N, C-alpha and C positions, 0 to 999 in steps of 0.2 A: 282252289284247284287249278293247276295250269292246264293249258289246252294244246293238244296235238292234232293237227289236221293234215295227215299225209295225202299226197296227190300222186296220181299215176298218169304219165304222159299218154295221150291217145294212141301213139304209134306202138305202144306195148301190146295193144289189143291184137295186132296181127301176129305177134309172137305167141301170145297166150290168151286167146279170146275168152276162155272160161275162168280167167284168174279171179280169185276172190281172197280176201284177207280179213283178219280181225286185228284192229288196232286197239291196244290196251294201254292206257296211261295210268300211272300209279304215283300218288303222293305218298312217299314212304313214311312209315312209323318205325319206332325202335325195333330192331331185330331181336325178338324174344326167343324164337325157336328155330335157329339155323339148322338143327339136326333133321328137321322134316325133309330137307332137300335130299338127304341120303336115303330116306325111306321111299320117296318118290322115285329116286334113281334106281334103287334095288328092284322095285316093282316093274319099272320100265325095261330094265335089262332082262328080267325074266320073261316079259312079254315078247321081246325081240327073239330071244333064244327059242321060246316055245312056238314062235311064228303064229301068234294069236291075233295079228292085225290083218284082216282079210284084204284090205285095199292097199297094203304097203307096197308090194311089188309093182302093181299097176301105177300107183301114184309116183313112186320114185323113177320108174321108167318114163313116165310122162314128163317129169322134170328133166330127165336126161335129153329127151327129144327137144324140149324147149330150149335148153342150153345150146344144143346144136344149131338151132335156128339163128342165134346171134353170134355164132362162130366159136363158141366155147367147146372144149373137148372134155365131156363129162367123165371120161375115165381118168383123166389127169386132174381136173378141177370139178369134182362132183358137187351137187347141191349139198348144203350143210347137213340136211337130214340123212342123206345117204352116207356121207363121210362118218357121221356118228354111228350109224347102224353097222357099217363095216367093221368099225373098231370093236363094237360089242360082239359081233358074230365071231371075230377073231380071238378076242381076249376074255369074253364073258362078262366083263365089267368095264366101267368108264371111271377113271380116277377123278376124285373131287378137285374142283378148281376154286370155287367160291360159292356160297350158298345160293345166291340169286342165279348165277350162271348154271349151277348144277340143277336147279329147279326147272329152268326153261329148257335145258338140254334133256331133262327127263321127259318133259312134255313132247319135245321133238321126237324122241325115241318111241314113246308110248303110242303116238298117233302118226308116225311116219310123215312128219310135216316139218318143213323149215321154220324155225322160230328164231327171231332176232331179239336181242335185248340190248338196250342203249341207255347211256346216261344222258338224259335229255337236257340237263343243265349245260352240257357242253355244246349243244346245237346252236347254230346261228341261223335263225329262220326255221322253216318247217321242212320235214323230210319229203323228198320227191323221188319217185322211181322214174328214171329217164334213160334214153339212149345216149351214151357218152359220145362226145365229140373227139375225145382223145387228148385234150389239152388240160383236163381237170387235174387237180392235185389230190393224191391219196396218201395219207401218212401211214407209214408202216415201220417195221424194224428189219434191218439187214445186217447180218453178222454182229448182232447185239447192239447196234447203234440206230438211233432214229434216222429215218430216211423218207424220201418222197418218191413216188412213181406216178405214172399216168395210166389210166385204163386204155384199152384199145378202142379205136374209133368203132362205133357200132355195138359196143358192149353195153349190157343192161347193168345199171348201177343205182344204188340209193345214194343220195347226196343232200346236202343242205346248201345254204348260201356261201359257205366257206370252201367246200370241196366234197369229195367222195367219202362217204361213210362206210360203204360196203361194196366190194367189187363182185363182178359176175353174179349179180342179183343177190345171192345170199351165201356166196362162197367164202369170202374173207372180209372180216370186219377191220375197220381202221382203229388206230390207237386212241385218237382224240375222244371219241364217244364211247369207248369201251366201258362196259358195265361192271361194277363190283358192289359189294354189300354196303359200302359207304354212301352210295348215291341217294339223293333225296328226291329227285324227279326222274322217273323211270318210264321208258317206253318199250313196249313189246309189239312185235308184228308177227302174226302167224299166217303163213302164205300157202294157199291151196290151189290145186288145179282140178278140173272136172271129175277125175277118177276118184277123188276123195269125196265121200258123201257129205252133203251140207250139215247133216246132224252130227257127223264126226268132227267137223270143224268147230261147231258150236260147243261140243263136249270138250274139245281140247282147250278152248278159251275158258270155259267154266272150271276145268280142272286146274289150269294155271291160277286162276283167281282164288280157288279154294286153297291151294298151296300157299299163296301169298297171304291170305287171311289168317292162316295158322301161323305162318312164319313171323308176320309183323302185324299183330292185332291192332286195329284202328287205322290201318292204311286206307286211303281213299282211292277209288278206282273208277275209271270210265272205259267202256268198251264200245267200239264203233266198227261197223262193217264197211269195207271199201272194196271196189272191184268193178267188173264190167257186166252189169245187168244180170239177167237170168241165165241159168245153165240149161 
């Protein structure tokens, strides 16, 4: 079993003093039941439309305020959970992308929490949540072609030793570490702020693990809590 040890720069604490996350590493097994992702997604979309997630609005509003603290404009670049939620509120459904991506997006919707999924085999070193200097490289696609850009100085980013893997905390993922069902080493990060109950964060992690166990029986998983002390 491979090891993922994400770290959070101390200066993140001033932006989000109650930040906590669950890190889940997965040694993949053969994908036996990819259809389970659509079952999870259908239930998640129903929960969003029925507004059965009591902490959702407060949690996403707290993420918006956190984004503002490092200079992001949440109406233009919202956190990943809010972007997914708005699409479901508008369209009623979320189109399928990939079984693993659909599964973690379903957890994000069901629990109103940003969830990232990464192909850890593409990482160079360990993931780090840091304040960007503005010179780091972020690989993306522009007008259909591979391209590189740099985050803004002061922006919160996830990165490894090679470059930025996700801009504006959890807004846009890079191409290099993008996850799909062919990945053998998988890393998920579930990111919460104080308005989301701790028990809900734990439930979200266990629900993701349950889906993965059904989807790929025999997969090995490790779950670790990271963050800043007690809430």
